[in-house]
C-alpha positions in Angstrom: 43.0 71.5 16.0 45.9 69.9 17.9 45.9 66.2 18.7 48.4 63.5 19.6 49.8 61.8 16.4 48.4 58.3 17.2 44.9 59.5 18.0 45.1 61.8 15.0 45.7 58.9 12.6 42.7 57.0 14.0 40.5 60.1 13.7 41.7 60.8 10.2 41.2 57.2 9.0 37.6 57.1 10.3 36.9 60.5 8.7 38.5 59.4 5.4 36.5 56.2 5.2 33.3 57.9 6.1 33.9 60.6 3.5 34.3 58.0 0.8 31.2 56.1 1.9 29.1 59.3 2.0 30.4 60.3 -1.5 29.3 56.9 -2.8 25.9 57.1 -1.3 25.3 60.5 -2.9 26.1 59.1 -6.3 22.7 57.5 -6.8 20.2 59.2 -9.0 18.3 56.5 -11.0 15.2 54.4 -10.3 15.7 51.7 -7.5 14.0 48.4 -6.8 12.1 48.3 -3.5 11.7 44.9 -1.8 8.8 43.9 0.4 11.0 41.2 2.0 8.7 39.5 4.5 5.7 39.7 6.8 6.1 39.1 10.6 3.1 38.3 12.8 1.8 36.1 15.6 -0.3 33.3 14.1 -3.9 33.1 15.4 -3.7 29.4 14.8 -1.0 28.4 17.3 0.4 31.7 18.8 3.7 31.2 17.1 5.7 34.0 15.7 5.8 33.7 11.9 8.3 35.2 9.4 6.8 34.7 6.0 8.4 35.5 2.6 6.3 38.3 1.1 5.6 36.5 -2.2 3.6 33.9 -0.3 0.8 36.5 0.0 -1.1 34.8 2.9 -1.2 35.6 6.6 -3.3 34.7 9.6 -2.3 37.3 12.2 -3.8 37.5 15.7 -3.0 41.2 15.8 -1.0 43.5 13.5 1.5 42.7 10.8 5.1 43.9 10.6 6.2 44.6 7.1 10.0 44.5 6.3 10.9 46.7 3.3 14.4 47.1 1.9 16.0 49.9 -0.1 19.3 51.6 -0.4 21.5 54.0 1.6 20.1 57.6 1.8 16.6 56.5 0.7 13.4 56.7 2.6 10.6 54.1 2.4 6.8 54.2 2.4 4.2 51.5 2.6 0.4 51.5 2.0 -1.9 48.5 2.6 -5.1 49.0 0.7 -8.1 46.7 0.7 -9.2 45.4 -2.7 -11.9 47.7 -4.1 -11.0 50.6 -1.9 -9.2 53.8 -2.8 -8.2 54.6 0.8 -5.3 52.7 2.5 -6.3 50.7 5.6 -2.7 51.4 6.8 0.1 53.6 5.5 3.3 54.9 6.9 6.5 56.7 5.7 10.0 56.6 7.0 11.0 59.3 9.4 14.6 59.3 8.2 16.8 58.1 5.4 18.3 54.6 5.6 21.8 54.6 7.1 24.5 52.3 8.3 22.6 51.2 11.4 19.5 50.2 9.4 20.6 46.6 8.7 18.1 43.8 9.3 19.0 40.1 8.9 16.5 37.6 7.4 17.2 34.0 6.2 20.9 34.6 6.6 21.0 37.8 4.5 21.5 41.4 5.6 19.3 44.1 4.2 19.2 47.9 4.4 15.6 48.0 5.5 12.9 49.3 7.8 10.0 47.6 9.5 6.5 49.0 9.5 4.0 47.7 12.1 0.4 47.9 11.2 -2.7 47.6 13.5 -4.9 44.5 13.2 -6.4 44.4 9.7 -9.7 42.7 9.0 -9.8 39.5 6.9 -9.8 40.2 3.2 -7.7 40.8 0.1 -5.2 43.7 0.0 -2.6 45.3 -2.2 0.7 46.2 -0.4 2.4 49.0 -2.2 6.0 50.0 -1.2 7.8 53.1 -2.4 11.4 54.1 -2.4 11.7 57.8 -1.9 14.6 60.2 -2.5 15.6 62.2 0.6 13.6 65.1 -1.0 10.4 62.9 -0.9 10.4 62.2 -4.7 9.1 58.7 -5.5 12.0 56.7 -7.1 10.4 53.3 -7.4 7.1 51.6 -6.6 6.3 47.9 -6.2 2.9 46.2 -5.4 2.3 42.7 -4.1 -1.0 41.0 -3.1 -1.8 39.9 0.4 -4.7 37.9 1.7 -5.4 38.1 5.5 -7.4 35.0 6.5 -7.9 34.2 10.2 -10.9 31.9 9.8 -10.5 28.2 9.7 -11.8 26.1 6.8 -15.2 24.5 6.7 -14.1 21.0 7.7 -16.9 19.0 6.1 -18.1 15.6 7.4 -16.8 12.1 7.2 -18.2 8.6 7.2 -17.0 5.1 6.3 -17.8 3.9 2.8 -20.7 1.5 3.1 -20.3 -2.3 3.0 -22.3 -5.2 4.3 -19.9 -8.1 5.1 -20.1 -9.2 8.7 -22.8 -6.8 9.8 -20.9 -3.6 10.5 -22.6 -0.6 12.2 -22.0 2.4 10.0 -24.0 5.1 11.7 -25.0 6.3 15.1 -23.1 7.3 18.2 -20.5 4.5 17.9 -19.5 3.1 14.5 -18.5 -0.6 14.6 -16.2 -1.7 11.8 -14.2 -4.7 10.7 -11.8 -5.4 7.9 -14.5 -6.0 5.3 -13.6 -8.3 2.4 -10.0 -9.4 2.0 -9.8 -7.7 -1.4 -11.8 -4.6 -0.6 -9.4 -1.8 0.5 -11.5 0.3 -1.8 -14.4 0.0 0.6 -12.6 -0.1 3.9 -12.1 3.7 3.9 -13.2 6.9 5.6 -14.2 9.6 3.2 -14.2 13.3 4.2 -16.3 15.5 1.9 -17.4 19.1 1.5 -14.4 20.8 3.1 -13.5 24.2 1.7 -11.8 27.5 2.3 -11.4 30.7 0.3 -7.6 30.6 0.7 -7.4 27.0 -0.5 -6.6 23.8 1.4 -3.0 22.9 2.1 -3.3 19.7 4.3 -5.7 17.1 5.6 -4.8 15.0 8.5 -6.6 12.1 10.2 -6.0 11.3 13.9 -6.8 8.2 15.9 -7.2 8.4 19.7 -7.2 5.5 22.2 -10.1 5.1 24.6 -8.0 6.9 27.2 -7.9 10.0 25.0 -4.2 9.6 24.2 -3.3 10.2 20.6 -2.4 6.9 18.9 -1.3 8.1 15.5 -1.7 10.9 12.9 -1.9 10.4 9.2 -1.5 12.7 6.2 -4.5 12.1 3.9 -4.6 12.5 0.1 -7.3 14.9 -0.9 -8.8 16.6 -4.0 -9.3 20.3 -3.4 -11.4 20.5 -6.6 -13.8 17.7 -5.5 -13.6 18.7 -1.8 -13.0 15.0 -0.9 -10.3 13.1 1.0 -10.0 9.4 1.8 -7.9 7.1 3.9 -8.2 3.3 4.3 -8.6 1.9 7.8 -8.4 -1.8 7.1 -4.7 -2.2 7.9 -2.3 0.0 9.9 -4.8 2.7 10.9 -6.2 1.5 14.2 -4.3 -0.5 16.8 -5.3 -4.1 16.6 -8.5 -4.6 18.4 -11.2 -7.2 19.1 -14.1 -4.8 19.1 -13.3 -4.2 22.7 -12.1 -0.5 22.7 -13.8 2.7 21.7 -11.4 4.8 19.6 -11.8 8.4 18.6 -11.3 9.5 14.9 -11.2 13.1 13.7 -10.0 14.9 10.6 -8.0 18.2 10.7 -8.3 20.5 7.6 -5.7 23.3 7.3 -6.0 26.1 4.8 -3.1 27.8 3.0 -3.0 30.6 5.5 -2.3 28.2 8.3 -5.7 28.0 10.0 -7.0 24.6 11.0 -10.5 23.3 11.7 -11.2 19.9 13.3 -14.2 17.8 12.6 -16.2 16.3 15.4 -14.5 13.4 17.0 -16.3 10.2 16.1 -16.4 7.1 18.4 -15.3 4.0 16.4 -14.8 0.4 17.4 -12.8 -1.9 15.2 -12.3 -5.6 14.9 -9.3 -7.2 13.2 -8.7 -10.0 15.8 -10.6 -13.2 15.2 -8.7 -15.7 17.4 -10.2 -18.6 15.5 -9.3 -22.1 16.7 -6.0 -23.2 15.2 -7.0 -26.9 15.3 -10.1 -29.0 16.1 -11.1 -30.0 19.6 -12.4 -33.4 18.6 -12.8 -35.9 15.7 -15.8 -38.2 15.2 -14.9 -42.0 15.6 -17.9 -44.3 14.7 -16.5 -46.9 17.1 -16.3 -44.5 20.1 -19.2 -44.5 22.7 -17.9 -41.8 25.1 -18.9 -38.2 25.3 -16.0 -35.8 24.9 -18.0 -32.7 25.9 -21.7 -31.5 25.8 -23.2 -32.8 22.5 -20.0 -34.6 21.4 -20.9 -38.2 21.9 -18.8 -40.4 19.7 -16.0 -37.9 19.4 -12.4 -38.5 20.5 -9.8 -35.8 21.3 -8.0 -34.4 18.3 -4.3 -35.4 18.0 -2.2 -34.0 15.1 -1.4 -36.8 12.6 -4.1 -39.1 13.8 -6.2 -41.3 11.4 -9.8 -40.5 10.7 -12.1 -43.4 10.0 -14.9 -41.6 8.1 -15.1 -39.6 4.9 -16.8 -37.1 5.0 -15.2 -36.3 8.2 -16.8 -34.7 11.3 -14.9 -32.2 13.3 -15.6 -30.4 16.6 -14.3 -27.1 17.9 -14.4 -25.7 21.4 -14.8 -21.9 21.4 -15.1 -19.6 24.4 -18.5 -17.9 24.6 -16.6 -14.6 24.9 -15.5 -15.2 21.3 -18.8 -16.4 19.8 -21.1 -14.0 18.0 -24.2 -15.2 19.9 -22.7 -13.9 23.2 -20.5 -11.0 21.9 -20.8 -8.9 18.8 -17.0 -9.1 18.1 -17.1 -12.9 18.3 -16.8 -15.5 15.6 -19.4 -17.2 13.4 -19.0 -20.2 11.1 -20.1 -21.1 7.5 -20.0 -24.5 5.8 -21.7 -25.1 2.5 -20.4 -28.7 2.3 -22.3 -30.3 5.1 -23.3 -30.1 8.8 -22.8 -26.8 10.7 -24.2 -26.8 14.2 -23.6 -25.8 17.8 -24.3 -29.1 19.5 -23.7 -28.1 23.1 -22.3 -25.6 25.6 -21.1 -25.3 29.2 -20.5 -22.4 31.5 -17.6 -21.0 29.4 -17.7 -22.5 25.9 -19.8 -23.6 23.0 -19.1 -26.8 20.9 -19.4 -26.6 17.2 -19.6 -29.6 14.8 -19.1 -29.5 11.0 -19.0 -32.3 8.4 -17.1 -32.1 5.1 -15.2 -34.2 2.7 -11.6 -34.9 3.7 -9.3 -32.1 2.5 -12.3 -30.0 1.2 -11.4 -26.9 3.2 -11.4 -24.2 0.5 -12.3 -20.9 2.3 -15.1 -20.0 -0.2 -17.1 -22.9 1.3 -15.9 -23.4 4.8 -14.4 -20.8 7.2 -14.7 -18.9 10.4 -16.0 -15.4 10.0 -15.0 -12.4 12.2 -17.2 -9.4 12.9 -17.4 -6.8 10.1 -15.6 -9.1 7.6 -16.4 -11.7 4.9 -13.8 -14.0 6.5 -11.1 -12.5 8.6 -9.6 -15.8 9.7 -9.3 -18.0 6.7 -10.3 -21.6 6.5 -10.1 -24.4 9.0 -6.9 -26.2 9.5 -6.2 -29.8 10.7 -3.5 -32.5 10.4 -5.3 -35.8 9.8 -4.8 -38.8 7.6 -7.5 -41.1 6.2 -7.7 -44.5 7.7 -7.4 -47.3 5.2 -11.0 -48.3 5.6 -12.2 -44.7 4.8 -13.0 -43.9 1.1 -10.7 -41.5 -0.6 -12.0 -38.1 -1.6 -11.9 -37.3 -5.3 -9.0 -35.1 -6.3 -8.7 -32.7 -9.3 -5.3 -32.6 -10.8 -6.0 -29.9 -13.3 -8.8 -28.3 -15.3 -8.1 -26.7 -18.8 -10.1 -24.5 -21.1 -9.9 -24.6 -24.9 -9.5 -21.0 -25.9 -10.2 -20.1 -29.6 -7.0 -18.0 -29.8 -4.6 -20.1 -27.8 -5.8 -23.6 -27.5 -5.7 -25.6 -24.2 -4.7 -23.5 -21.2 -5.1 -23.5 -17.4 -8.0 -21.1 -16.9 -6.0 -18.5 -15.0 -5.9 -15.7 -17.6 -6.3 -12.0 -18.1 -7.7 -11.4 -21.6 -6.8 -7.9 -22.8 -9.1 -5.8 -25.0 -6.9 -6.4 -28.0 -7.3 -10.2 -27.7 -11.1 -10.1 -27.8 -13.3 -11.7 -29.0 -12.4 -15.1 -27.5 -14.6 -18.2 -27.3 -14.2 -21.1 -24.8 -15.4 -24.3 -26.5 -14.3 -27.2 -24.2 -13.5 -27.9 -20.6 -11.1 -30.8 -19.8 -10.8 -32.4 -16.4 -7.7 -34.5 -15.3 -8.3 -36.2 -11.9 -6.8 -39.0 -9.7 -8.1 -42.5 -10.4 -10.8 -43.8 -8.1 -12.5 -47.2 -7.9 -15.8 -45.5 -8.5 -17.2 -43.3 -11.2 -16.6 -39.5 -10.8 -18.9 -36.8 -12.1 -17.6 -33.4 -13.1 -19.7 -30.2 -13.2 -18.6 -27.0 -14.9 -20.6 -25.4 -17.8 -22.0 -28.8 -18.3 -21.2 -32.3 -17.0 -19.2 -35.4 -17.9 -18.6 -38.7 -16.2 -15.1 -40.2 -15.6 -15.5 -44.0 -15.4 -14.0 -45.9 -12.5 -10.2 -46.1 -12.7 -10.1 -43.4 -15.5 -8.6 -39.9 -15.2 -10.1 -37.6 -17.9 -13.3 -36.4 -19.5 -14.2 -33.4 -21.7 -17.2 -31.1 -21.5 -18.4 -29.3 -24.6 -19.6 -25.7 -24.1 -19.7 -22.3 -25.7 -18.7 -19.2 -23.8 -18.2 -16.1 -25.9 -16.1 -13.2 -24.5 -17.2 -10.4 -26.9 -15.6 -7.1 -27.6 -17.2 -4.2 -25.7 -17.9 -6.4 -22.7 -16.4 -7.1 -19.3 -16.6 -10.2 -17.1 -15.1 -12.4 -14.5 -15.3 -16.2 -14.8 -14.8 -17.7 -11.3 -17.2 -20.6 -11.4 -16.5 -23.7 -9.3 -14.8 -26.8 -10.8 -17.1 -29.5 -9.4 -16.1 -33.1 -8.9 -17.9 -35.7 -6.8 -18.3 -39.4 -6.5 -21.2 -40.7 -8.5 -23.3 -41.3 -5.4 -22.7 -37.7 -4.3 -21.2 -38.7 -0.9 -17.7 -37.5 -1.6 -16.8 -34.1 -3.0 -13.4 -32.8 -4.2 -11.8 -29.7 -2.8 -13.5 -27.0 -4.8 -11.4 -24.6 -6.8 -12.4 -22.0 -9.4 -11.5 -20.6 -12.8 -9.9 -17.2 -12.9 -10.6 -15.7 -16.3 -11.2 -11.9 -16.4 -11.5 -9.2 -19.1 -12.5 -5.6 -19.4 -13.3 -3.9 -22.7 -16.2 -1.9 -21.2 -15.1 0.1 -18.1 -12.5 2.5 -19.5 -10.9 5.3 -17.4 -12.7 8.6 -17.8 -10.2 11.5 -18.0 -10.4 15.3 -17.5 -7.8 17.9 -16.5 -7.1 21.2 -14.8 -4.1 23.3 -15.8 -2.5 26.1 -13.6 -0.6 28.3 -16.0 1.4 30.2 -13.3 2.7 27.1 -11.6 2.8 24.9 -14.7 1.0 22.1 -12.8 -1.3 19.8 -14.7 -3.9 18.0 -12.6 -5.2 14.8 -14.3 -8.6 13.6 -12.9 -9.5 10.0 -13.5 -12.7 8.1 -12.8 -12.3 4.3 -12.9 -15.7 2.8 -13.2 -16.2 -0.4 -11.2 -13.1 0.2 -9.2 -12.4 -2.9 -7.0 -14.8 -5.2 -8.8 -14.0 -8.8 -9.8 -12.3 -9.4 -6.4 -10.2 -6.2 -6.9 -8.9 -7.4 -10.2 -10.6 -4.5 -12.0 -9.1 -1.2 -10.9 -7.0 1.9 -11.7 -3.4 1.1 -12.5 -1.4 4.2 -13.5 -1.3 7.5 -15.3 1.3 9.2 -17.6 1.9 11.9 -20.1 3.1 11.2 -23.7 3.6 13.1 -26.8 1.3 13.0 -29.8 3.5 10.3 -31.3 2.9 8.0 -28.3 6.3 8.4 -26.6 6.0 8.4 -22.9 7.5 11.6 -21.4 9.7 11.8 -18.4 8.0 14.2 -16.0 7.6 14.5 -12.3 4.2 13.3 -11.1 2.5 12.5 -7.8 -0.8 10.9 -6.7 -2.6 13.6 -4.8 -6.1 12.1 -4.3 -7.7 8.6 -4.2 -11.3 8.5 -3.2 -13.2 5.3 -4.3 -13.2 5.3 -8.1 -11.8 8.8 -8.4 -8.0 9.6 -8.6 -6.0 12.7 -9.2 -2.4 13.1 -10.3 -0.3 16.3 -10.5 2.3 16.6 -13.3 4.9 19.3 -13.0 5.4 20.4 -16.6 8.4 22.4 -15.6 10.3 19.1 -15.4 9.5 18.0 -19.0 12.5 17.6 -21.3 13.5 20.8 -23.3 11.4 21.4 -26.4 7.8 21.7 -27.6 5.6 18.8 -26.7 2.1 18.1 -28.0 0.8 16.6 -24.8 -1.5 13.6 -24.4 -2.6 12.3 -21.0 -3.0 8.5 -20.5 -4.4 6.2 -17.8 -4.9 2.5 -17.8 -6.9 -0.1 -15.8 -5.3 -3.3 -14.5 -7.0 -5.5 -17.0 -5.6 -3.5 -20.0 -8.2 -0.9 -20.8 -6.4 2.3 -21.8 -7.8 5.9 -22.2 -6.0 8.9 -23.6 -6.9 12.6 -23.6 -5.3 15.1 -26.0 -4.2 18.2 -24.1 -2.2 21.1 -25.6 1.2 22.1 -26.8 3.7 23.0 -24.1 7.1 24.6 -24.7 9.4 23.3 -22.0 12.3 25.4 -21.0 15.1 23.6 -19.0 17.7 26.3 -19.8 18.8 28.7 -17.1 18.8 32.4 -17.6 22.2 33.9 -18.4 23.3 36.5 -15.9 26.2 38.6 -17.0 27.9 41.0 -14.6 30.2 43.7 -16.0 32.7 46.0 -14.3 34.2 48.0 -17.1 37.1 45.5 -17.7 39.0 46.4 -14.5 39.6 44.5 -11.3 39.4 47.8 -9.4 36.6 50.3 -9.4 36.1 53.6 -7.9 32.3 53.6 -7.9 29.6 51.0 -8.1 28.1 52.8 -11.0 30.8 51.0 -13.1 29.1 47.6 -12.2 26.1 46.6 -14.1 24.4 43.3 -15.0 22.1 41.9 -17.6 19.7 39.0 -17.5 18.6 37.1 -20.6 16.6 33.9 -21.2 16.0 31.8 -24.3 12.2 31.7 -23.7 11.2 34.1 -21.0 11.3 37.8 -22.1 11.3 39.1 -18.5 13.1 36.7 -16.1 12.9 37.6 -12.5 15.8 38.8 -10.4 15.8 36.8 -7.2 18.7 38.3 -5.3 21.7 40.5 -5.5 24.3 39.8 -2.8 27.5 41.5 -1.9 30.2 39.9 0.3 33.7 40.6 1.4 35.8 43.7 1.6 37.7 45.0 4.6 34.7 44.7 6.9 33.7 41.3 5.6 30.3 42.6 4.4 27.4 40.3 3.7 24.5 42.4 2.4 21.4 41.9 0.1 21.3 44.8 -2.3 18.5 46.5 -4.1 18.9 47.3 -7.8 17.8 49.8 -10.4 16.9 49.5 -14.1 19.3 51.4 -16.4 17.7 50.4 -19.6 15.4 47.6 -21.0 18.0 44.8 -20.3 20.6 46.4 -18.0 20.5 46.9 -14.2 22.6 48.9 -11.8 23.0 48.7 -8.0 21.6 50.6 -5.1 24.5 51.7 -2.8 25.3 50.0 0.5 27.7 51.3 3.1 30.9 50.3 1.3 34.5 50.5 2.6 37.5 50.9 0.4 39.8 47.9 -0.2 43.0 48.9 1.5 45.0 45.7 0.9 45.1 42.9 -1.7 42.9 40.5 0.3 40.0 42.9 0.7 38.1 41.7 -2.3 34.3 42.1 -2.8 32.2 39.4 -4.5 28.9 40.4 -6.2 26.5 37.5 -7.0 23.2 38.0 -8.9 20.6 35.2 -9.1 17.7 35.2 -11.6 14.9 32.9 -12.4 12.7 32.4 -15.5 9.0 31.6 -15.6 9.7 27.8 -15.5 11.8 28.2 -12.4 15.2 27.6 -14.0 17.8 29.6 -12.0 20.9 31.3 -13.3 23.7 32.9 -11.4 26.3 35.5 -12.4 29.1 36.9 -10.3 32.2 39.0 -10.3 34.9 40.1 -7.9 36.5 43.5 -7.5 38.6 45.8 -5.4 36.8 49.0 -4.3 39.1 52.0 -4.5 37.1 55.2 -4.6 38.6 58.7 -5.0 39.9 60.0 -1.6 41.1 63.2 0.0 44.3 63.5 2.0 46.1 65.4 4.7 47.4 68.9 4.0 50.0 71.2 5.7 51.2 68.9 8.4 53.4 71.3 10.4 54.6 71.0 14.0 52.2 68.3 14.9 49.2 70.1 13.6 47.2 68.4 10.8 44.5 70.0 8.7 41.7 67.9 7.2 39.2 68.9 4.5 36.1 70.7 5.6 33.0 68.6 5.3 29.4 69.9 5.3 27.9 66.6 6.4 28.2 64.6 9.6 30.6 61.7 9.3 29.9 58.5 11.1 31.6 55.2 11.5 29.8 52.0 10.4 28.9 51.5 14.0 26.9 54.7 13.9 29.3 56.7 16.2 30.2 60.2 15.2 
């Protein structure tokens, strides 16, 4: 063979490199690790192309699936997909050639020597995917099997409805639901509950959507759910709907997505909502006994209200002008009015308005007794407001300065107290009033009565109220004070004494051994009672000695009186823990549930990479690695990556087991290091059963044995004979 010197050198270098690579690839003879790297398919749910890590084990393909399997140079690959319970593969295929330099596939930023196998469409069901690495002779070198579930059917979405309540006359069924904000302390009740959703693949997400009357999506909300109880709940009282005056028909639907990615949507329900009251901010008129004019229909003797004016009567009489469009008689979303202290009457109307009159003692506007009420609500707009002063000729209303209870354990106290279970039993034996002086006798009323003489300020009522162990209760009775003739009544306030030694949290649990996730299920009886003072507070894990443990947790479900938390036991401190779950209620009731011992491992596996003590190697057989863990006898190898060299390689390698604890490498296309900077870096990542990750690495120069030029005479160069085709990395001969 005669060639020009320059071209000859180029040809020889390519041949020399290729010979070294081929020699390296032929050196393998031991078992190799086959990787089913990913599934690729077009999702039936949204038509998008999906690349899914094979260990996920779930797919929802609209047609066939492409399986990516990795191996080593000079290996063949085979795949068989077999339905569970069957002996015959539903799909199988074998490589038509050995893997070579051109068989590099990139996934998630890593390069693999791999091949892709495209299956036909497979029916829904559970499968086993078996991948084999084959020697070029067809001998099975290594087998790996992973599960796969094909699920193209959406979940059963269940049905949803609002939790029932009665305040303000809501409409909770039928073609159009009509809802308000319920009670001011009843977020527990102002909720939609979705129930009876399910899917064989499990549920990954529940979403609620609200649409405007035009059909435009207003907002989408992720919803907490319990897969075990098949329930999900979201409150609608605040921030769910746009503000509305029961004057728009919204659409509400839930979307349930399974773990394979399929989504089913419930029927879209028509819902109207009212959180706008537009109650009057001040009176329209004030009664004046000396006036003879008529301010408006039915308002004879009333004068226009002016902020800061003097009122000549006590009790006072106030009038409000309210548009008919905002009054419940004429529109369902309009206002109504309650007044337990005196007159409450619509006295007249004209073409556009009604005129409402109420009488009540001056400054007696506590909302429990006098207020505007909006649709679907116990109040919705609070009490009335006015800026008036009493005329000198008007009698002054009685005023309570303070009321105290005599508690058997603490003596005299303002009765605004939470009594914990450990403080029970407690007895209340006396009630003491302190009031402003008045020129008339004043009569108190609270668990009995006593009379405060004219120009005096105190009296004491004897009583006996026993708060026993094993009971629960809420003392919110009115502190009554009136003039002796009953004409004048003080602003009514109430006691606030509450206790619970009866309704304890009820605990149960579910534990997933593979994920190390503990689900704590809590039932809090009477959730939301006592004006929302009784209710679930928190949950935790502790050890048997009572020490609270630092562990990641999240609330995953809240439906009425049922709550679920997930605790990730992998995040517990290192060591053996005798676990106890705890939950408490806001008034102090605590329940605990002994669980089990858990050996927490926070120590990473140790990955040791060896290269026979030299920075230069002539074969990858001189590199091996071991993986050891303090708790897990068989930690998992996540990846083996090789980077660098003269061609700046970046390749994910397969590996083989040499003995019980030692691993070697499957060969890649590997070019010799020809200069000092052409260093390779090998990195091995491993993970134990509690997901601690360890990394080991090494660097090396690759200098395999080579062959040289012989008998260069008169421009003629002879190179060694080679019985194999030699190719460049590009695949060219």
